[in-house]
C-alpha positions in Angstrom: 0.0 0.0 0.0 2.9 2.4 0.7 4.3 2.0 -2.8 0.8 2.7 -4.3 0.5 5.9 -2.2 3.9 7.0 -3.5 3.0 6.2 -7.1 -0.4 8.0 -6.8 1.3 11.1 -5.3 3.7 11.1 -8.2 0.9 11.0 -10.8 -0.9 13.8 -9.0 2.3 15.9 -8.9 2.7 15.3 -12.7 -0.9 16.5 -13.3 -0.2 19.6 -11.3 2.9 20.3 -13.3 0.8 20.1 -16.4 -1.7 22.5 -14.9 1.1 24.8 -13.9 2.4 24.8 -17.5 -1.0 25.4 -19.1 -2.1 28.0 -16.6 1.2 29.8 -16.9 1.1 29.8 -20.7 -2.5 31.1 -20.8 -1.7 33.8 -18.2 1.3 35.0 -20.2 -0.9 35.3 -23.3 -3.4 37.4 -21.3 -7.0 38.0 -22.3 -9.4 35.4 -21.0 -6.5 33.2 -20.0 -5.5 35.6 -17.3 -8.4 34.4 -15.1 -6.6 31.1 -14.6 -3.5 32.8 -13.3 -4.6 32.4 -9.7 -4.0 28.6 -10.0 -0.4 28.8 -10.9 1.2 29.5 -7.5 -1.0 27.0 -5.5 -0.4 24.3 -8.2 3.4 24.7 -7.7 3.1 24.6 -3.9 0.9 21.5 -3.8 3.0 19.8 -6.5 6.1 20.2 -4.2 4.1 18.7 -1.3 3.0 15.7 -3.4 6.4 15.0 -4.7 7.7 15.1 -1.2 5.1 12.5 -0.1 6.2 10.3 -3.0 9.8 10.4 -2.0 9.0 9.8 1.7 7.1 6.7 0.6 10.2 5.5 -1.3 12.3 6.0 1.8 9.7 4.0 3.8 9.8 0.9 1.5 13.6 0.9 1.7 13.6 1.3 5.4 11.3 -1.7 5.9 13.0 -3.6 3.1 9.8 -4.2 1.2 11.0 -6.9 -1.2 7.8 -6.8 -3.2 9.1 -3.5 -4.7 11.4 -4.2 -7.6 13.7 -1.3 -6.8 14.2 -2.4 -3.2 14.9 -6.0 -4.2 17.5 -4.9 -6.7 19.3 -2.3 -4.5 18.8 -3.3 -0.8 19.2 -6.2 1.6 17.6 -7.0 4.9 21.0 -7.2 6.7 22.3 -3.8 5.6 22.7 -1.1 8.2 19.8 1.3 8.3 21.8 4.3 7.0 22.7 2.3 3.8 19.1 1.2 3.5 18.0 4.8 3.4 20.9 5.9 1.2 20.1 3.1 -1.2 16.8 4.9 -1.9 18.8 7.3 -4.1 21.8 5.1 -4.8 20.1 3.8 -8.0 18.7 5.2 -11.2 15.0 5.4 -10.4 15.4 6.7 -6.8 18.0 9.3 -7.8 15.6 10.6 -10.4 12.7 10.8 -7.9 15.0 12.7 -5.6 15.8 15.1 -8.5 12.1 15.6 -9.3 11.3 16.1 -5.6 13.9 18.8 -5.1 12.8 20.5 -8.3 9.2 20.5 -7.2 10.0 21.8 -3.7 12.1 24.6 -5.3 9.2 25.5 -7.6 6.9 25.6 -4.7 9.2 27.8 -2.7 9.5 30.3 -5.6 5.7 30.4 -5.8 5.5 31.1 -2.1 8.2 33.7 -1.5 9.1 35.4 -4.8 7.4 38.8 -5.2 10.1 40.9 -6.8 9.4 40.1 -10.5 6.5 41.4 -12.5 3.6 39.0 -12.2 3.7 38.2 -16.0 7.4 37.2 -15.8 6.7 35.2 -12.7 3.9 33.3 -14.5 6.3 32.6 -17.4 9.0 31.4 -15.0 6.6 29.0 -13.2 5.3 27.8 -16.6 8.8 27.0 -17.7 9.5 25.2 -14.4 6.3 23.2 -14.9 7.5 22.3 -18.4 10.8 21.1 -17.2 9.3 19.2 -14.3 6.6 17.6 -16.6 9.3 16.0 -18.8 11.0 14.4 -15.7 7.7 13.2 -14.3 7.0 11.5 -17.7 10.5 10.0 -17.6 9.8 8.5 -14.2 6.2 7.3 -14.8 6.7 5.9 -18.3 10.3 4.7 -18.2 11.7 4.5 -14.7 8.9 3.8 -12.2 10.5 3.6 -8.7 7.4 1.9 -7.2 7.1 -1.0 -9.7 5.9 -4.2 -7.9 7.3 -7.8 -8.5 4.8 -10.5 -9.4 6.3 -12.5 -6.5 8.3 -10.9 -3.7 12.0 -11.7 -3.7 13.3 -14.0 -1.0 16.2 -11.5 -0.3 17.5 -8.3 -1.9 20.5 -8.2 -4.1 22.1 -5.4 -2.1 23.7 -2.1 -3.0 26.9 -1.8 -4.9 29.6 -2.2 -2.2 31.5 0.8 -3.5 28.4 2.9 -2.6 28.0 1.4 0.9 29.7 4.4 2.4 28.6 7.4 4.4 29.7 9.5 1.4 26.7 8.2 -0.6 24.4 9.8 2.0 25.9 13.3 1.2 27.5 13.4 -2.2 24.5 12.7 -4.6 21.9 14.9 -2.8 24.2 17.9 -2.7 24.9 17.5 -6.5 21.2 17.2 -7.2 20.4 20.3 -5.2 23.0 22.1 -7.4 21.5 20.7 -10.6 18.0 21.6 -9.6 19.1 25.1 -8.6 20.4 25.5 -12.2 17.0 24.3 -13.5 15.5 27.2 -11.5 17.9 29.6 -13.1 17.0 28.2 -16.5 13.3 28.8 -15.8 14.0 32.4 -14.8 16.0 32.9 -18.0 13.2 31.5 -20.2 10.6 33.5 -18.3 12.5 36.7 -18.8 13.1 35.9 -22.5 9.4 35.3 -23.1 8.3 38.5 -21.5 11.4 40.5 -22.7 12.0 41.7 -19.1 15.7 41.1 -18.6 16.3 43.6 -15.8 18.3 44.0 -12.6 15.2 42.9 -10.7 15.2 39.6 -12.7 18.9 39.1 -11.9 18.3 39.8 -8.2 15.5 37.2 -8.1 17.6 34.6 -10.0 20.9 35.2 -8.2 20.1 33.5 -4.8 19.2 30.3 -6.7 22.3 30.4 -8.8 24.4 31.0 -5.7 22.7 28.3 -3.7 23.2 25.9 -6.7 26.8 26.8 -6.9 27.4 26.2 -3.2 25.8 22.8 -3.4 27.7 21.9 -6.5 30.9 22.9 -4.7 30.1 20.8 -1.7 29.0 17.8 -3.9 32.2 17.9 -6.0 34.4 18.3 -2.9 32.7 15.4 -1.1 32.7 13.2 -4.2 36.4 13.9 -4.7 37.3 12.9 -1.1 34.9 9.9 -1.3 36.7 8.6 -4.4 40.1 9.3 -2.9 39.6 7.2 0.3 37.1 4.6 -1.0 38.5 3.5 -4.4 42.0 2.9 -3.1 43.8 4.3 -6.1 45.4 7.1 -4.2 44.0 9.9 -6.5 41.5 12.6 -5.8 40.5 13.4 -9.5 40.7 11.1 -12.5 39.0 13.1 -15.2 36.4 10.4 -15.3 33.6 11.4 -17.7 31.1 11.4 -14.8 33.4 13.5 -12.7 33.5 15.9 -15.6 29.7 15.8 -15.8 29.6 17.5 -12.3 32.5 19.9 -13.1 30.9 21.3 -16.2 27.8 22.7 -14.5 30.0 24.1 -11.8 32.1 26.0 -14.4 29.0 27.3 -16.1 27.4 28.2 -12.8 30.5 30.1 -11.7 30.3 32.2 -14.9 26.6 32.7 -14.5 27.0 33.8 -10.9 29.4 36.6 -11.7 27.4 37.7 -14.8 24.1 37.8 -12.8 25.9 39.8 -10.1 27.0 42.4 -12.7 23.4 42.6 -14.1 21.9 42.9 -10.6 24.3 45.6 -9.5 25.2 47.5 -12.7 22.5 46.6 -15.3 25.0 45.2 -17.7 25.7 41.8 -19.4 22.0 41.1 -20.0 22.3 38.8 -23.0 25.4 37.1 -21.5 23.4 36.3 -18.3 20.5 34.8 -20.2 22.8 32.7 -22.4 24.8 31.4 -19.4 21.5 30.4 -17.7 20.7 28.2 -20.6 24.2 26.8 -20.8 24.4 26.0 -17.1 21.3 23.9 -17.2 22.4 22.3 -20.5 25.5 21.0 -18.7 23.5 19.6 -15.8 21.3 17.8 -18.4 24.4 16.6 -20.2 25.6 15.1 -16.9 22.2 13.4 -16.4 22.4 11.9 -19.9 26.0 10.6 -19.3 25.2 9.0 -16.0 21.8 7.5 -16.9 22.0 6.6 -20.6 24.1 3.5 -20.3 26.7 5.1 -22.6 29.3 5.0 -19.8 30.6 2.2 -17.5 31.5 3.7 -14.2 31.0 3.3 -10.5 29.1 6.6 -10.7 26.8 5.4 -13.5 23.2 4.3 -12.5 21.5 3.1 -15.7 22.5 0.7 -18.4 19.3 0.9 -20.5 19.8 2.7 -23.8 16.0 3.4 -24.0 16.3 5.6 -20.9 19.2 7.4 -22.5 17.1 8.1 -25.6 14.4 9.5 -23.4 16.8 11.8 -21.6 18.4 12.8 -24.9 15.0 13.8 -26.2 14.4 15.9 -23.1 17.8 17.5 -23.6 17.0 18.4 -27.2 13.5 19.7 -26.3 14.6 21.8 -23.3 17.9 23.1 -24.5 17.1 23.3 -28.2 13.9 25.1 -27.5 15.6 27.6 -25.1 18.4 28.3 -27.7 15.8 28.8 -30.4 13.9 31.2 -28.1 17.2 33.0 -27.3 17.9 33.3 -31.1 14.5 34.8 -31.7 14.5 37.2 -28.8 18.2 38.1 -28.4 17.7 41.1 -30.6 15.0 42.5 -28.3 17.3 42.4 -25.3 18.8 45.9 -24.8 22.5 46.1 -24.3 22.4 47.5 -20.8 24.9 49.9 -19.3 28.3 50.1 -21.0 31.6 49.8 -19.2 35.3 50.2 -19.9 37.6 47.2 -20.5 39.7 48.3 -17.5 36.9 47.9 -14.9 35.7 45.3 -12.6 33.0 44.4 -15.2 35.8 44.0 -17.7 37.7 41.6 -15.4 34.6 39.6 -14.8 33.8 39.3 -18.5 37.4 38.2 -19.2 37.2 35.5 -16.6 33.8 34.4 -17.8 35.3 33.9 -21.3 38.1 31.9 -19.7 35.6 29.8 -17.8 33.6 29.2 -21.0 36.8 28.1 -22.8 37.7 25.7 -20.0 34.1 24.4 -20.1 34.5 23.8 -23.9 37.8 21.9 -23.3 36.3 19.6 -20.7 33.2 19.0 -22.8 35.2 18.1 -25.9 37.5 15.9 -23.8 34.5 14.1 -22.3 32.5 13.5 -25.5 35.4 12.8 -28.0 36.1 9.3 -26.7 32.3 8.5 -26.9 32.2 9.8 -30.5 35.2 7.8 -31.6 33.9 4.6 -29.9 30.8 4.9 -32.0 33.1 4.3 -35.0 34.8 1.4 -33.3 37.9 3.4 -32.3 38.8 3.5 -28.6 40.8 6.5 -27.4 41.6 7.6 -23.9 41.5 11.3 -22.9 43.0 12.1 -19.5 45.5 14.4 -17.7 47.9 14.7 -20.7 45.1 16.5 -22.5 43.1 18.2 -19.7 45.9 19.6 -17.6 48.1 21.4 -20.2 45.2 22.6 -22.5 43.2 23.8 -19.5 46.2 25.6 -18.1 46.3 27.9 -21.1 43.1 29.5 -19.9 43.3 28.8 -16.1 46.6 30.7 -15.7 45.4 34.1 -17.1 42.1 33.6 -15.3 43.8 33.2 -11.9 46.0 36.3 -12.5 43.0 38.4 -13.3 41.1 37.0 -10.3 44.0 38.2 -8.1 43.7 41.8 -9.2 40.2 42.1 -10.7 38.4 42.8 -7.4 40.6 45.8 -6.8 39.3 47.5 -9.9 36.4 50.0 -9.7 33.1 49.5 -11.4 32.4 51.2 -14.9 35.8 52.6 -15.5 39.3 52.4 -13.9 43.0 52.3 -14.8 45.7 49.9 -14.1 47.9 52.8 -12.9 45.7 53.2 -9.8 46.3 49.6 -8.7 49.8 49.5 -10.0 51.3 48.9 -6.5 49.0 46.0 -5.8 49.5 44.5 -9.3 53.3 44.7 -8.8 53.0 42.9 -5.4 51.1 40.1 -7.1 53.7 39.8 -9.8 56.5 39.8 -7.3 54.9 37.0 -5.3 54.5 34.9 -8.4 58.2 35.4 -9.3 59.4 34.8 -5.8 57.3 31.6 -5.5 58.7 30.3 -8.8 62.3 30.9 -7.7 61.7 29.4 -4.2 60.0 26.2 -5.4 62.6 25.7 -8.1 65.3 25.8 -5.4 63.4 23.4 -3.2 63.3 20.6 -5.7 62.8 19.4 -9.3 59.2 20.3 -9.9 57.3 20.0 -13.2 56.3 23.2 -14.9 52.5 22.9 -14.2 52.8 22.2 -10.5 55.5 24.9 -10.2 53.3 27.5 -11.9 50.3 26.4 -9.8 52.2 26.8 -6.5 53.2 30.3 -7.6 49.7 31.3 -8.7 48.3 29.9 -5.4 50.5 32.2 -3.4 49.7 35.2 -5.5 45.9 34.5 -5.4 46.0 34.0 -1.6 47.5 37.4 -1.2 45.4 39.0 -3.9 42.2 37.7 -2.4 43.0 39.6 0.8 43.9 42.9 -0.8 40.3 44.1 -1.1 40.3 44.3 2.8 43.2 46.8 2.7 42.3 50.1 4.3 38.7 49.1 5.1 36.9 48.9 8.4 36.5 45.1 8.7 33.6 45.4 11.1 31.6 47.4 8.6 32.5 45.2 5.6 29.4 43.8 3.9 28.9 40.0 4.4 28.8 39.5 0.7 32.3 41.0 0.4 33.6 38.6 3.1 32.1 35.8 1.0 34.0 36.9 -2.1 37.3 37.2 -0.1 36.9 33.8 1.5 35.8 32.0 -1.7 38.8 33.4 -3.6 41.1 32.5 -0.8 39.6 29.0 -0.8 40.5 28.7 -4.5 44.1 29.5 -3.6 44.1 27.0 -0.8 42.7 24.2 -3.0 45.1 25.1 -5.8 48.0 24.9 -3.3 46.9 21.4 -2.2 46.5 20.2 -5.8 49.9 21.4 -6.8 51.7 20.1 -3.7 50.1 16.7 -4.1 51.3 16.5 -7.7 54.7 17.9 -7.1 55.8 16.3 -3.9 53.9 13.0 -3.5 55.9 9.8 -2.8 54.7 6.3 -3.6 56.0 2.9 -2.5 54.7 -0.6 -3.5 56.3 -3.2 -1.2 55.9 -6.9 -0.5 56.6 -7.4 3.2 56.4 -10.1 5.8 54.7 -9.5 9.2 57.3 -7.7 11.2 59.0 -6.0 8.2 59.0 -2.3 7.5 58.7 -0.1 4.4 59.8 3.5 3.9 57.7 6.1 2.1 58.8 9.8 2.4 59.3 10.6 6.1 57.2 7.6 7.2 58.3 4.2 8.3 55.4 1.7 8.1 55.7 -1.8 9.8 53.3 -4.6 9.0 52.6 -6.0 12.5 50.0 -8.7 11.6 47.4 -9.8 9.0 44.1 -10.9 10.5 40.6 -11.9 9.2 37.7 -9.6 10.4 34.0 -9.6 9.7 31.4 -6.8 9.3 27.6 -6.8 8.9 27.6 -7.9 5.3 31.3 -8.5 4.5 34.5 -10.2 5.6 38.0 -8.8 5.2 41.7 -9.3 5.5 43.0 -6.6 7.7 46.6 -5.5 7.8 47.5 -4.1 11.3 50.4 -1.6 10.7 52.4 0.7 12.8 53.3 4.0 11.2 56.0 6.3 12.5 56.6 9.9 11.2 60.4 10.5 11.4 61.3 9.9 15.1 57.7 10.4 16.5 55.5 8.0 18.3 54.0 5.1 16.3 50.3 5.2 15.2 48.3 2.0 14.4 46.4 1.8 11.2 44.4 -1.1 9.7 43.7 -1.0 5.9 41.4 -3.8 4.7 40.7 -5.9 1.6 36.9 -6.6 1.9 34.8 -9.2 0.3 31.0 -8.4 0.2 28.4 -11.1 -0.4 25.4 -8.9 -1.1 26.2 -8.5 -4.0 29.6 -10.4 -4.3 32.4 -7.9 -4.8 35.8 -7.1 -3.5 36.8 -3.6 -2.4 39.7 -1.9 -0.6 39.4 0.2 2.5 42.3 2.5 2.7 43.8 3.7 6.0 44.8 7.4 6.5 46.9 9.3 8.9 46.3 13.0 8.6 48.9 15.6 9.7 48.9 19.4 9.2 51.4 18.9 6.3 49.8 15.9 4.5 48.5 12.4 4.6 49.9 8.9 4.8 47.7 6.7 2.6 47.9 2.9 3.0 46.2 0.1 1.0 46.3 -3.6 1.7 46.9 -5.8 -1.3 47.0 -9.5 -2.0 49.2 -12.2 -0.6 52.4 -12.7 -2.6 54.8 -15.6 -2.8 56.7 -16.7 0.3 54.1 -15.5 2.8 54.6 -11.8 1.9 51.8 -9.3 1.6 51.6 -6.5 -1.0 51.3 -3.1 0.6 50.9 0.2 -1.3 51.8 3.4 0.5 51.7 7.0 -0.4 52.9 10.2 1.3 50.9 13.1 0.0 52.1 16.5 1.3 49.3 19.1 1.9 46.8 17.0 0.0 44.1 17.8 2.5 44.3 21.5 1.5 42.3 20.5 -1.6 39.2 19.7 0.5 39.9 22.5 3.0 39.9 24.9 0.0 36.7 23.4 -1.3 35.0 23.9 2.0 36.3 27.5 2.2 34.9 28.2 -1.3 31.5 26.8 -0.2 31.6 28.9 3.0 32.3 32.0 1.0 29.3 31.2 -1.2 27.1 30.7 1.9 28.2 34.1 3.3 27.7 35.8 -0.1 24.2 34.2 -0.2 23.3 35.5 3.3 24.7 38.9 2.4 22.7 39.1 -0.8 19.5 38.0 0.8 19.9 40.5 3.7 20.7 43.2 1.2 17.6 42.4 -0.9 15.4 42.4 2.2 16.8 45.7 3.3 16.2 47.2 -0.2 12.6 46.0 -0.2 12.0 47.3 3.3 13.3 50.8 2.2 11.2 50.7 -0.9 8.1 49.8 1.1 8.7 52.6 3.6 9.1 55.1 0.9 5.9 54.0 -0.8 4.1 54.2 2.6 5.3 57.7 3.2 4.2 58.8 -0.3 0.8 57.3 0.4 0.5 59.2 3.7 1.5 62.5 2.1 -1.6 64.6 1.3 
């Protein structure tokens, strides 16, 4: 009965999405259709409530392990810990799509409840566009990927979740990414609504900006969490592999970063109108592209959920419909969008435009590198595109972008000159030069890590320069957000470059009691013992690790064997210090009673994720600052209107 309630709620939510679309379209046309406009906001709110009921019912059937539901039987097991039972609800294709639709419906309902800044006609067009997007995903779920499908006969036991996904990271990583993707769908709906009504104004940008900023924060957190999850769970010792599905999350982040800055310029200075609309379409296009890659069956990856080409065809059709339609609308209406206020090349707007172009170029590089192997494989030619392509080609655009990022916030709006910030620009250049010389003296470092370390130092200092000569207590919260986010980029870049430049790796075959050296660490294999978990058994290597002459620390990496479903995984062991991590992986037994052990010493690798968290924190502060600023602006506007009304 629980599954039937969830399915019924999903059908009703789909019907309300259709009502929201039709009512919004009629209201935008005006005339007699405007009478139905009163239904649009309530339809969006109730749709969000019904989608939430549907997802709660899915959580319920997973929590009780209802093996009469096909999805539960295929992705859960009665012996799994409760946290993985619940996480299994979205650790599969159908459940993850229901989570996507639920978040999208809740976001649409929230817009309908709280958004009052836009002209009502633009709001109707925006909600109609949101209903249109949602309706396609409802159709996808109900016609192709029903999460509540029953089995003719209940299964005796579930098949279990992919062991690689039986980790606490699964409870955090996918939902945060989905919140980011859905936030970009809201930005897309705003952009389409503004195009339809030809009202691309600063008010439109202020209404859209919190959603873009929120989406960007969640994408940042999702990518950061996913990177760390892959780093410690897969046992390969790397934090980024340029996997196509990793790229599928990076591409929306790049587009959202550009959109965020463009929307900020439009909101504050009434410029970059067409650029903002175009980026709103592109950002959602990239999230749809990621959805297609993960769920089309075109990729084989631990990240991929679906292997059914028919589902991929359905998503490809949605991609063509949404994005093709939006691009056609943009082509038809772009000429009607006024240019907005002009600005000098040497201005903060100019710096933002330059970096947006660089971000767009990086996005194009990642997109081509991701799709090219898929294209060649269609012609029976297999190629691999990895770091030898992405790193040097991307650096062509990343390097100038980081330099401009270090000095751009110092420029004034509208018009400025480099002479005014000459001293600060010289300081940034001097730091880059000094860091290049210092790192070259320290050791033999490849050119890209060397350049990255220098740019990280320059950006760290440059990010703090906007604080110079200002009263920090009176500094706007949004400005603090910008400073912290830019500083976080510098911290993450320092971690990436240090890990690449200074990491040490050791693969050893040792007997119990023997030691292996990696960097400043001495690791001794004390014993190898069998251990058992709730749904796995493992060979555990008990090791003693000593940093230089310090006290030993015990670690215990494992090689696990799951039986639901049968699969072997590695569980790495980490020791974290302020200056890096020791990373240990237990391998197979070798000849003569020896055991294979793989060890890494990764200096400052944790700065990658510290930086990601700082970037997200900066985004949260900027979001709080923008929301408070908008509330204050509306309060002032309301008081002025009240005083005018009171004046005889």
